[in-house]
N, C-alpha and C positions, 0 to 999 in steps of 0.2 A: 480227322479232316479228309473230305474226298479228294480225288485226283485233281479236279478243277480248283480246289482251294489251295492244295498244295502248290500247283503251277503258279497261281496268282501270288502266293507268299514268296515264292522263289524269284519271280519277277520284280516284285517290289524290293526284295533284298538286293538283288543286283543293282537296281536304280540308286538305292541307298548307298551302296559301297562306291558307285561311279561318283555320287554327289560329294561324299567325304574326300574322295581322292582328288576332287577339284578345288577343295579349300586351301587357300594361300598359307604357308607356313607363317605363324605370328599373328594370324588374322584375329581381330577382336572377338570378344564373346558374342556381341551383337551380330557380327557377321556370320559367325558359326551358326547361331540360332536361325538367322535369316535363311541359310543354305539348307539347314535341315528341316525347317518348318513345312515346306511343301511335302516332303516325303512322310512327315507325321500325319498331315492332312490325308494324303493318299491312303496311308495304312488305315486310318480310322474310318474313311469312306469304304475301303474295301471290306473291312471287318463288318461294317453295317450291311453290306450286300450279302455277304457269307451268312450273317446271322439273321437275316431277315426272316420273319415268319410268314411272309406273304408268298403263297404258292404261285400266284398269278404273274410272278416274275418269269415263270418257265412257260414258253409258248406252247410247249406240248401238254403241259397241265391245263392251260386255258382251252385248248381244242378238246382234251378229253372231258373237261367239265361241261362245255357245250354240248358235246355228244351224249353225255349222260342226261343232260336236261331234255334233249330231244328224245332219247330212247325212253326215259321215265314218263314222259308225256304219253308216247304211244302205248306203253304198257298199261298206263293209268286208264287210258280210254277204254282198253280191252276188259280191264277189271270190272267196268260198269256195263258195257255193251253186251258182253257174253252172258252176264247174270240176267239182264233184262230180256234178252233173246230167249233164254230157257224159261224164264217166269211166265212170259206170255204164251207158252205152247204147252204147258201142263196144267193139270187140275189144281185147285187151291190147296188140297191137302197134300200134293206131291212137290209143291214147290220148294220147300226147304231141302228135301232129300235130293231133288234133282240138281239144285245148285251146288249142294255139297258134293254130290257125286262127280260133277264136272270139275270142280276145283280139286278134288282128290286125283282125278284122272290126269290133271296137269302137274301135280306135285310129286306123284309117285316115280316117274321116270327120273325127275330131278334127284330123288333120294337114292335111287339104284345106281345113278351114273355120277353122283357128286364126287366121289373120291377119284374116279378116273378122269373126271374133268379137271380136278385140281392138278393131277399128275401131268396131264397134258399141257396145262398152263405153265408148268416147270420145265417143259421140253420144247414147246414151240413158241414163236414170237406171238405175243398177245394180240397184236392188232389183226393178224390173220385169222385168230379164233373168233374175235369179235365181229369182223366183217361177215364172216360165213354164217354165224349164228343169228345175227340180226337180219340177214338176207333170208334165211329160212323163216324166221318170224313174220317177215313182211309178205312171203308168199302164202303162208298159212292165213294171214289177214285178208288176202285177195279171195280165197275160198269163202271166208266169213261174208265178205261183200256179195259174192254170188249167191250164197244161200239166202241172205237178207233181201236181195233184189228180186229173187224168185219166190219169196214168201214161203220158203220150206217150212213145213211143219214138224218134221222129224227132228229130234235132238241128238240122235246118236252120232252124227258126224262131229258134234261139238266135242265129244269125248275123245275121239281119235285125233282132232286137231289140237286139243289141249295137251295130249300126251306128247306130241310132237314138239310143241312150244316148250313144255317141261324139260324134254330131253335136250333141247338146245340151251336151256337156261342153266343145265348142269355144267355146261362148258363156259357159258357167258359170265356168270357171277365170279368164279375165281380168277378168270382172266382179266376181268375188269378190275377188281380190287387188288390183284397182285401187281397190276401195272403201275399203280400210284407211287410206290416207293422208288421206282425207277425214274421218276420225272421230277422229283423235288428232293430238297435237302433234308436232313433229319430235323433241323429247326423248323421246317415248313411242314413236316409230315402231319402233325396233328390238326393244324388248320386245313391241310389238304383233305384229310379224311372227313372232317366236319363239312367242309364246303362241297366235297364230292358226294357225301351222303345227302346233304341239303339239295344238291343238284338233281340227284336221282330220286331220293325218296319223296322230296316235297312235290315234284312234278308227278311222280307215281301216285302219291296219296292225295294231292291237292289239284294242281293244274290239269293233269290228265283226266281224272274222274269228273271234274267240274265241266271240262270241255265235252267230255263223253255225254255226261247228263243233259247239258243244254242242247247239244247237237241232236241227240235222240229225241228230246221233247220238242224242238222247233222243227227239225228237217227229217227226223226219222233215223232208224238204226243204219240204214245203208251209208247215208252220209257220214255218220260217225265212224263206220268201219273203213270208209275210204280215207278219211283223215289219219287212222290208225296205220294204214298201209304207207301212206306218204311219209309219216314221221319215223317209222321203223327203217324205211329205205335210206332216209337221210342219216339216220344214225349209223347204219352200216357203212356209208361213205365217209363220214367223219372220222369214225375209228380206224378206218383202213388207212388214213393218212398219218397215223401217229406211230413213228418208228422209235422203237426202244432196242436195248442191247439184247441180243439172242440169248436165252437161257443156255448156261454151259452144259455140256453133255456129261451125264454122271458115268456113262459107260455100262450102267446096269439096264435090265429090262424094266417095262413099265410096272410089272407086278412087284419087282424088288423096290422100285422107286416109291410105290404106294405104300408098302409095308414099312418102309423107312419112315415116311411121313406120319403114320399111325404110332409107331414107337416113339417118335420125336414128341408128339403131343402128350402120350400117356406118361411119359417120363417127367413132364413139366407140369406140376400140379395146377400152377396159376393159369397155363394155357388151357389144360383140360377142363377145369371149372368154367373159365370164360365161354368155352365152346358148348359146354352142357347148359349153360344158362339160356341158350337160345331156344331150348324147349318151351320154356314159359310164354313168350309172345307168340310162338307158333300155335301151341295148344289152347291158350287161354285168352289171346287177344285178337290176333289177325283172322283166325279160323272163325270165332264166333261173330266178330264184327262183319266180316265179309259175307257170311251166310245169313245174317239177320237183316242188314241194312236194306236190301231191296223188299223186305216184307214188313219192316217197322214203318218205313215211309208211308205206304198207303194205309196199312192196318191200324197203326197207333197214331201217327201224326197227321193223317189223312191229308197227305200232300202229294204233288205230282211228281213224276220221274226225275225232273230236274234236281229235286232235293236228295236223290240218291247220290248224284255227283257232288252236290253242295256239302252234304254231311261228311263225305270223303275229304272234300276240300277243307272243312274245319280242322279235321284231324291233321291234314297236311300243313295247314296254315300254322298250327301249333308247333309242329315239327320244325318248319322253315324259321319261325321267329326264334325260337329257342336255339337252333343251330347257329344263327347269326350271332346271338348273345354269347355263345360259347367260344366264339372265336377271339373275343376281346380279352378274356383272362384265362389263363390255364389254372383249373381247380386242382389243389394239391392232392386231394383224396378222391381220386377217379374211381378207384375200385369200390370204395364205400358207396359213391354216387350210383354206381351201376346196380348194386344190390338194392338200395333204398328206392330207386326210381321204379323198380319192379313192384314193390309194395305200394308205392304210390299211385301207379298206373292201375293196379287192382282195385284200390279204393275209389278212384274216379270211375271205373267201369261199374261198380256197385251203384254209384249215385246215377249215373247215365241210364241204368237198367230201370230206375224208378221214375224217370221223366217221361211225360206225355205232351210236352210243349216244345215246338222248335225254338222257341226263344230261350229256353233253358238247355236245351241239346247242344246249341252252337257253342256257348262258353265251356260246357263241359268237355266237348271234344277238342276244343283248342287247348285245355290243360292236359288232356290225354296225350295229344301229339307232343306237347313239351316234355312230358315224361318218356315218351318214345325217343325223343331226340337225345336226351341224356343216355339212355341206355344203348342205342344204336352207335352214336358217335364214339363214346368212350370204350365200348367194348371192341370195336374195329381198331380204333387208334392203339389201345393196349396191345391187342394181338399182333398188330404190325411192328410195334415198337419192341415187343419181346421175342420176335421171331427172326430167325437168320434169313437174308435175302434168298438164298438158294431153296429154302423150305416154304416161301411165301405161299405159293399156288396151293400146295397140299394143306396147309394150315387153314387158309381161308375156305378150301373146299370142304374141310371138316366142319368148319362153322355153317356153311351152306348146307351140309349134309344134315346136320342136326335139325336145322330149321325146316328143310324140306321133309325129313321124317316126322317132325312135330306138326307141320301143317296139315297133313291128311288126317291126323288123329283130331286136330282141332275142328276140322271141317266136318269129320264123321260125328264127333260128339255134339257139335252144334246143331247138325241136321237132325239127330236123333232126339236131342232134348227139345229142340223147336217143334218137331212133329208132335211130340207127346204133350209139352207143356206151354208152348209159345215162345216167341223170341225174346220177350223180356225175362223169362225164368233162365234162358241160356246165358244172358248176359250177366244176370245177377249171380249165378252158380260159378261162372267162369271167373267173375270179380273176386269172389270169396276164396277160390283156390289160389289165384295169382297173389293175393294179398298175403295169404299164409306162407306161400313159397318164398316171397320176397322177404318177409321178416325172418324166415328160417335162414336164407342165404346171408343176411346182415350178421346173424348170431353166429353162424357155423362155418361159413367159407372164409376163413382167415387168409389164405393165400391170395384170394381175390381182394378182399376188404382192404388189405395193407398195400395194395398197388398205388403208386403215386401217379 
């Protein structure tokens, strides 16, 4: 039990002693029961509070969740606007490779700095990291506004700006994720992870892209970039007000702390395999989808730009709805669900690659988002439950590192295959690979499969 729970228990125990001391000698059984009953009620009520699975009982979690919503919406708008900005300024044959190049430029700094970012998160109060990194992201978005307003035709500044955002993200992700266990009880942790993931990912994949697509289609890119600036600035402000305990100083240097984190994960096979599984969504899901969706919409579905955001939104809606469903009941075989969801998502991607109708694409992406919700929520929850608090930032940074490394590979392979064979071939081949790897993980990754 945590210190707050211990204090409450001691307080109730003292009240119980005082009550028993006040019972008259020779009192009847009914009188004794009447004297004790209020204390029993108080103990039951207090136990219900301590064991509650509702993380919104914590005001800090509520603010963190709202900040995640705002940040995810801003980042989601950027996922659509930057891709459209590039697409409209290059030749048809170069669209896929240019969009993939911009995404790689944003992902590589995150890969290079991810472990360092996690180590910093275990040494510096997390709110300070988040306030500064989201401020940097807002400033970068101001430059996007200026480029769009000036109708600049060069795309090289996008690569530089993306690298800055990616570098900031290497510090943002482990700080935001490792902050959560400091704000909720262990009983609330899984629902906190699910609701936090839902808050960030659903807005990143659903609300943000949808807003970005509609704003771009109706009022133009410049207005969409302005909305992005405002949301990221608000996120920086909200995160800055969430105080948590300062991380204890290890007494070692940054490099020594970093190496300690690596050794910690390598020694624990269940953590190592959970971290490595992040390769699959980075290479075979998000990379191919992000590269192909701005091309599939006009070329295959013959639709306007607002459908770039709407299709992202369908994926995010599936993620949102499934995340909500996961909060109602704790699934006993979460490790197995992680592995199986990867194979299921690969199968859905194969189906989506053969679709040429928006009417069929929408439900396919809803199901795809539900598969992603199972994978993301359970992987993060299992990592945080299996990790010591002092190592949380470093472990979560390794999870981010694997995804950051996988994402550029996914963007590169998607850009190359799309340029040679078209977007549908990219989605089909990626789905085949993901399904095979998912089935292999079900059969071979016993340390993960057996996690409850």
